[in-house]
C-alpha positions as CSV (number, residue, x, y, z in Angstrom):
1,M,76.9,86.8,69.3
2,E,77.2,84.8,72.4
3,K,74.4,82.7,73.9
4,F,73.6,80.6,77.0
5,I,72.8,76.9,76.8
6,I,70.9,76.0,80.0
7,E,70.1,72.5,81.3
8,G,67.2,73.2,83.5
9,G,65.5,71.3,86.3
10,H,68.3,71.4,88.8
11,H,68.0,72.3,92.5
12,L,70.6,74.7,93.7
13,S,72.3,75.3,97.0
14,G,75.0,77.4,98.7
15,E,75.9,81.0,99.2
16,I,76.0,83.9,96.7
17,T,77.1,87.5,97.2
18,P,75.5,90.3,95.2
19,Q,77.6,92.5,93.1
20,G,77.9,96.3,93.6
21,A,74.7,98.2,92.4
22,K,74.9,99.0,88.7
23,N,72.6,102.0,88.9
24,E,74.6,103.6,91.8
25,A,77.9,102.9,90.1
26,L,76.9,104.7,87.0
27,E,76.0,107.8,89.0
28,I,79.1,107.7,91.1
29,I,81.4,107.3,88.0
30,A,79.8,110.2,86.4
31,A,80.3,112.3,89.6
32,T,84.0,111.9,89.4
33,L,84.0,114.5,86.6
34,L,83.0,117.2,89.1
35,T,86.5,117.6,90.5
36,D,90.1,117.7,89.3
37,E,91.1,115.7,92.4
38,E,91.2,112.0,92.9
39,V,88.1,110.0,93.6
40,T,88.4,106.3,94.6
41,V,85.4,104.1,94.2
42,S,85.2,100.5,95.4
43,N,82.7,97.6,94.8
44,I,82.1,98.7,91.2
45,P,80.4,95.8,89.3
46,E,82.7,94.9,86.3
47,I,79.8,94.7,83.8
48,L,79.4,96.0,80.3
49,D,77.5,99.2,81.2
50,T,80.0,100.3,83.9
51,L,83.1,99.4,81.9
52,N,81.8,101.1,78.9
53,L,81.2,104.4,81.0
54,I,84.7,104.1,82.4
55,A,86.1,103.8,78.9
56,L,84.1,106.8,77.9
57,L,85.7,108.8,80.7
58,K,89.1,107.7,79.6
59,D,88.3,108.9,76.1
60,L,87.5,112.3,77.7
61,G,90.9,112.4,79.2
62,V,90.1,111.2,82.7
63,E,93.0,109.4,84.3
64,V,91.6,106.0,85.5
65,T,93.6,103.5,87.5
66,K,92.4,100.0,88.5
67,L,93.5,99.4,92.0
68,A,91.9,96.0,92.5
69,K,88.9,94.1,91.3
70,G,86.0,96.5,91.4
71,E,88.1,99.3,92.9
72,Y,89.1,102.3,90.7
73,R,90.7,105.7,91.1
74,F,89.5,108.5,88.9
75,R,91.2,111.9,88.3
76,A,89.5,114.3,85.9
77,A,92.2,116.9,85.8
78,S,92.7,117.1,82.0
79,V,89.3,116.6,80.4
80,R,89.4,117.1,76.6
81,E,86.6,119.6,76.2
82,E,86.9,119.7,72.3
83,Y,86.1,115.9,72.3
84,L,82.6,116.7,73.7
85,R,81.2,117.7,70.4
86,S,83.0,115.1,68.2
87,P,80.9,112.6,66.2
88,E,82.8,109.8,67.9
89,F,81.9,110.9,71.3
90,V,78.2,111.4,70.4
91,A,78.1,107.9,68.8
92,K,79.6,106.3,71.9
93,C,77.1,108.2,74.2
94,A,74.2,107.1,72.0
95,A,75.1,103.5,72.5
96,L,75.3,103.7,76.4
97,R,72.3,104.6,78.6
98,G,74.5,105.6,81.4
99,S,76.1,108.4,79.3
100,V,73.2,110.7,80.2
101,L,74.7,111.0,83.7
102,I,77.8,112.9,82.5
103,A,75.8,115.8,81.2
104,G,75.2,117.3,84.5
105,P,78.8,117.2,85.8
106,L,80.2,118.4,82.4
107,L,77.7,121.3,82.3
108,A,78.5,122.3,85.9
109,R,82.2,122.2,85.7
110,F,83.0,123.2,82.1
111,G,79.9,125.2,81.1
112,T,79.0,122.9,78.2
113,A,77.6,119.5,77.5
114,C,76.5,117.4,74.6
115,F,73.4,115.4,75.2
116,P,72.7,112.8,72.6
117,K,69.7,110.4,72.9
118,P,71.2,107.4,74.7
119,G,70.8,103.7,73.9
120,G,70.2,100.8,76.3
121,D,67.2,98.5,76.8
122,K,64.4,98.2,74.3
123,I,61.6,98.7,76.8
124,G,59.7,101.6,75.3
125,R,60.1,105.4,75.5
126,R,62.3,106.8,78.2
127,R,61.8,110.5,78.3
128,L,64.7,112.9,78.8
129,D,62.6,116.0,79.6
130,T,63.3,115.9,83.3
131,H,67.1,116.2,82.7
132,L,66.8,118.9,80.2
133,L,64.1,121.0,81.9
134,G,66.2,120.9,85.0
135,F,69.3,122.2,83.3
136,L,67.2,124.9,81.8
137,K,65.9,125.8,85.3
138,L,69.6,126.3,86.3
139,G,70.1,128.8,83.5
140,A,71.5,126.7,80.8
141,S,70.7,127.3,77.2
142,M,69.8,124.5,74.8
143,E,69.9,123.9,71.0
144,Y,69.5,120.8,68.9
145,D,72.3,120.0,66.5
146,R,70.8,118.1,63.6
147,D,74.2,117.0,62.3
148,L,75.2,115.5,65.7
149,R,71.7,114.5,66.5
150,A,72.2,115.8,70.0
151,F,71.2,118.6,72.3
152,I,74.0,121.1,72.9
153,L,73.8,122.7,76.4
154,E,75.6,125.9,77.4
155,G,75.8,127.4,80.9
156,K,79.1,129.1,81.9
157,T,77.4,130.4,85.1
158,L,74.6,128.1,86.4
159,K,72.3,129.7,89.0
160,G,70.3,127.9,91.7
161,S,66.5,127.7,91.3
162,Y,63.4,126.0,92.6
163,M,62.0,123.2,90.5
164,L,59.1,120.7,90.9
165,L,60.1,117.7,88.8
166,D,57.5,116.4,86.3
167,E,58.5,112.8,87.4
168,A,60.6,111.4,90.2
169,S,63.3,110.3,87.7
170,V,66.3,108.6,89.3
171,T,68.7,109.6,86.6
172,G,67.2,113.0,86.2
173,T,67.4,113.7,89.9
174,A,71.0,112.6,89.9
175,N,72.0,114.8,86.8
176,I,70.3,117.9,88.3
177,V,71.8,117.4,91.8
178,M,75.3,117.1,90.3
179,A,74.9,120.2,88.2
180,A,73.4,122.2,91.1
181,C,76.4,121.4,93.4
182,L,78.5,123.9,91.5
183,A,75.7,126.5,90.6
184,E,75.5,129.8,92.3
185,G,73.1,130.1,95.1
186,Q,70.5,127.6,96.3
187,T,68.6,124.9,94.4
188,T,65.4,123.2,95.7
189,I,64.3,120.1,94.0
190,Y,60.8,118.8,94.9
191,N,59.5,115.5,93.8
192,A,63.1,114.2,93.7
193,A,63.8,110.5,93.5
194,C,65.0,109.3,96.9
195,E,66.2,105.7,96.1
196,P,69.2,104.5,98.2
197,Y,71.4,105.1,95.2
198,I,70.5,108.8,95.0
199,Q,71.1,109.0,98.8
200,Q,74.6,107.4,98.2
201,L,75.3,109.9,95.4
202,C,74.4,112.8,97.7
203,R,76.6,111.3,100.5
204,L,79.6,111.1,98.1
205,L,79.0,114.7,96.9
206,T,78.8,116.0,100.5
207,N,82.1,114.1,101.2
208,M,83.5,116.0,98.2
209,G,82.4,119.4,99.8
210,A,78.9,119.8,98.4
211,E,76.2,121.2,100.7
212,I,73.0,119.1,100.4
213,S,70.1,118.7,102.8
214,G,67.0,116.5,102.7
215,I,68.9,113.4,101.7
216,G,66.5,110.4,101.8
217,S,63.4,112.6,101.2
218,N,61.8,113.9,97.9
219,L,62.7,117.5,98.8
220,L,66.5,118.2,98.3
221,T,68.2,121.5,99.0
222,I,71.6,122.2,97.5
223,N,73.6,125.2,98.2
224,G,76.2,125.6,95.5
225,V,79.9,125.7,96.2
226,K,82.8,126.9,94.0
227,K,84.7,123.7,94.0
228,L,84.6,120.0,94.9
229,H,87.5,118.0,96.2
230,G,88.5,114.3,96.2
231,A,86.9,111.6,98.2
232,S,86.5,107.8,98.5
233,H,83.2,105.8,98.2
234,R,81.9,102.2,98.4
235,I,79.0,101.1,96.2
236,L,76.0,99.4,97.8
237,P,75.1,95.8,97.0
238,D,72.7,95.7,94.0
239,M,69.1,95.3,95.3
240,V,68.0,94.1,91.9
241,E,70.5,91.3,92.0
242,V,69.4,90.4,95.6
243,G,65.8,90.2,94.3
244,S,66.9,88.2,91.3
245,F,68.6,85.6,93.6
246,I,65.5,85.4,95.8
247,G,63.5,84.7,92.6
248,L,66.1,82.2,91.5
249,A,65.7,80.2,94.8
250,A,61.9,80.2,94.4
251,I,61.6,79.2,90.8
252,T,64.1,76.3,91.3
253,Q,62.7,75.3,94.7
254,S,66.2,75.7,96.1
255,S,67.7,76.7,99.4
256,I,70.2,79.6,99.0
257,T,71.8,82.1,101.3
258,I,72.4,85.6,99.9
259,K,75.4,87.3,101.7
260,N,75.9,90.9,102.7
261,V,72.7,92.4,101.1
262,S,72.5,95.7,103.0
263,Y,69.0,94.6,104.2
264,D,68.0,98.0,105.4
265,N,68.3,99.3,101.8
266,L,66.1,96.7,100.3
267,G,62.9,98.6,101.0
268,I,59.7,96.6,100.2
269,I,61.4,94.0,98.0
270,P,61.5,91.1,100.6
271,E,57.8,91.8,101.4
272,C,56.8,91.6,97.8
273,F,58.4,88.2,97.5
274,R,56.6,87.1,100.7
275,R,53.4,88.0,99.0
276,L,54.2,85.5,96.3
277,G,54.5,82.9,99.1
278,V,58.4,82.9,99.2
279,K,59.7,82.4,102.8
280,L,62.9,84.3,103.5
281,E,64.8,84.9,106.8
282,Q,67.0,87.8,107.6
283,Q,70.2,86.5,109.2
284,G,72.2,89.5,110.2
285,D,72.9,91.2,106.9
286,D,72.2,88.0,105.0
287,I,69.0,86.5,103.6
288,F,68.3,82.7,103.8
289,I,65.7,81.3,101.4
290,P,64.7,77.8,102.4
291,A,63.5,75.2,99.8
292,Q,59.7,75.0,99.6
293,E,57.4,72.5,97.9
294,S,54.8,75.2,97.3
295,Y,54.6,78.9,97.1
296,E,51.1,80.3,97.6
297,I,50.2,83.7,96.4
298,E,48.5,85.9,99.0
299,S,45.2,87.7,98.3
300,F,44.4,91.1,99.5
301,I,42.4,91.4,102.7
302,D,39.1,91.8,100.9
303,G,39.9,88.6,98.9
304,S,40.7,90.3,95.7
305,I,43.6,89.2,93.4
306,M,47.0,90.2,94.5
307,T,48.6,93.0,92.5
308,L,52.3,93.8,92.3
309,A,53.1,97.2,90.7
310,D,56.1,99.3,90.5
311,A,56.3,102.7,92.1
312,P,58.9,105.4,93.0
313,W,60.9,104.5,96.1
314,P,60.1,103.4,98.7
315,G,57.8,101.5,96.3
316,L,58.8,98.5,94.3
317,T,61.5,99.0,91.7
318,P,60.3,98.3,88.2
319,D,63.5,96.4,87.5
320,L,62.2,93.4,89.5
321,L,58.8,92.9,88.0
322,S,60.0,90.7,85.2
323,V,61.6,88.3,87.8
324,M,58.5,88.3,89.9
325,L,56.4,87.5,86.9
326,V,58.5,84.5,86.1
327,V,58.4,83.3,89.8
328,A,54.7,83.6,89.8
329,T,54.3,81.1,86.9
330,Q,55.2,78.3,89.3
331,C,53.5,79.6,92.4
332,K,50.0,78.6,93.6
333,G,47.3,81.2,92.8
334,S,47.1,84.3,90.6
335,V,48.6,87.6,90.5
336,L,48.3,90.8,88.4
337,I,51.7,92.3,87.4
338,H,51.3,96.0,86.6
339,Q,54.3,97.5,85.0
340,K,53.5,101.2,85.0
341,M,56.7,102.9,84.0
342,F,57.8,101.1,80.8
343,E,55.4,100.3,77.9
344,S,57.4,97.5,76.3
345,R,58.8,95.5,79.2
346,L,56.1,92.9,79.3
347,F,56.3,91.9,75.7
348,F,58.8,89.1,76.6
349,V,55.9,87.1,78.1
350,D,55.0,85.5,74.8
351,K,58.2,83.5,75.1
352,L,57.0,82.4,78.6
353,I,53.6,81.4,77.1
354,D,55.4,79.3,74.6
355,M,57.2,77.6,77.5
356,G,53.9,76.6,79.0
357,A,53.2,79.6,81.3
358,Q,49.7,80.6,81.9
359,I,49.8,84.4,81.3
360,I,47.2,86.8,80.0
361,L,48.8,89.9,78.6
362,C,46.0,92.4,79.2
363,D,47.8,95.4,77.6
364,P,51.4,96.7,77.4
365,H,51.4,97.4,81.0
366,R,49.5,94.5,82.7
367,A,49.7,90.7,82.8
368,V,47.7,88.2,84.8
369,V,49.7,85.2,85.8
370,I,48.0,81.9,86.9
371,G,50.6,79.8,88.7
372,H,51.2,76.1,88.0
373,D,52.3,75.4,91.6
374,H,55.2,73.4,90.2
375,H,52.7,70.7,89.1
376,H,53.6,71.5,85.4
377,T,57.1,72.6,84.9
378,L,57.9,75.1,82.2
379,K,59.1,73.6,78.8
380,P,62.5,74.5,77.5
381,G,62.7,77.0,74.8
382,H,64.8,79.1,72.4
383,L,64.8,82.6,73.8
384,T,66.3,86.1,73.0
385,S,67.0,88.6,75.6
386,P,65.5,92.0,74.7
387,D,66.8,93.8,77.9
388,I,68.7,93.2,81.1
389,R,65.8,92.5,83.3
390,A,63.8,90.4,80.9
391,G,67.1,88.6,80.2
392,I,67.6,87.5,83.7
393,A,63.9,86.6,84.0
394,M,64.3,84.3,81.0
395,L,67.5,82.7,82.5
396,L,65.4,81.9,85.7
397,A,62.7,80.5,83.5
398,A,65.1,78.3,81.6
399,M,66.7,77.1,84.8
400,S,63.3,75.9,86.0
401,A,62.3,74.2,82.7
402,V,63.3,70.5,82.6
403,G,65.4,70.1,79.4
404,T,67.8,72.3,77.4
405,S,67.1,75.9,76.6
406,E,69.0,78.5,74.6
407,I,69.1,82.3,75.2
408,D,70.5,84.5,72.5
409,N,71.7,88.2,72.8
410,I,73.1,87.5,76.3
411,S,75.2,90.7,76.0
412,Q,72.0,92.3,77.3
413,I,72.3,90.2,80.5
414,D,76.1,90.9,80.8
415,R,75.3,94.6,80.8
416,G,73.8,94.3,84.3
417,Y,75.0,91.0,85.8
418,E,78.7,90.2,86.2
419,D,79.9,86.6,85.5
420,I,76.3,85.5,86.1
421,D,76.9,82.0,84.6
422,G,79.9,81.4,86.7
423,R,78.3,82.4,89.8
424,L,75.1,80.4,89.3
425,N,77.1,77.4,88.2
426,A,78.9,77.5,91.6
427,L,75.4,77.0,93.1
428,G,74.8,73.9,91.0
429,A,73.3,75.4,87.8
430,H,74.2,74.0,84.4
431,I,74.9,77.0,82.2
432,T,77.2,77.0,79.3
433,R,78.4,80.2,77.4
434,Q,78.9,79.7,73.7
């Protein structure tokens, strides 16, 4: 198992460009199953999660051609339907969180899908109800196969329906939208997720011939069509990586320019970092973060402690709360981090406490951070990455700590961040992969 050796305490400088968005890429790759024509996708991040999903599509019989770095052509003209219920397929899906996204396209196009409980981050329960209830609303039937440990979905003729989602699930919305594109009649989805990556998926689908209205809102209307055709698509920059790099500049008191961030699609992320006292400047489509001696956390107007909490778009993505928590350990002041969505995502803070951070873990969802204002640096530690986002937060903490730290299980980081050690070393970091 690979690990990172980090010599912390170094200031960084220079420019860095975010990779393509992981979460969008998984949706877009899955959508290529909806047509037997060619779909070309560029700016795909070549990380473990996307590469594993591409490999899964190859196993299904999809013709995949790599045209250039991050650019792939997909043609799902000869999908192996018999493979969908094989133990091998189920095992591969169970090991990959992004595999849930192929259920909607397979059900819509072939009338059947196998839906095993997927793997991924160890961050608490991640319900599948939104996906499955949406498929049932479209007229699919469902049985649980105890031997395969998977739900078997059947729906030779899906029919449009009105549905009010029980939660604004991003992957649930994506799955239902993809299935509804080939259903008979009209589907209305209320309380739909409306993140930029869902908007991007909808734009690709409309370019493929789908009829979707309400893009960018939480009320989507899809008029089903008989067939979708080929198209081309470019993935947005990853907003979570942009936020991670803002946090990196702050925790190391460094001056960094983040290039080509698609600023209009960052939502509230820049403002949330400003609330932690981080100065940042929009320069065209770039973000410049100057080095600062001190980062002072704001209070609310009534003087109460600042709270940073995740919320459905356009609220703050939960994927950045771990990074913001680590940044806050070296700010001036206090902040309450409220992780509403996942019940185990804050458990990594015990390692930060061992490194000298002042954190009170109130419960599985809330932590109070009392910042050191860089007067007391974090101590180096021996860490293990439990998930992608905690892993990058630990890496930032280790880069702030004066001394040598180790992070084990870095495959979790590699699932979401491409060549992160090489790109950060180009800014002046000292990270060795072993």
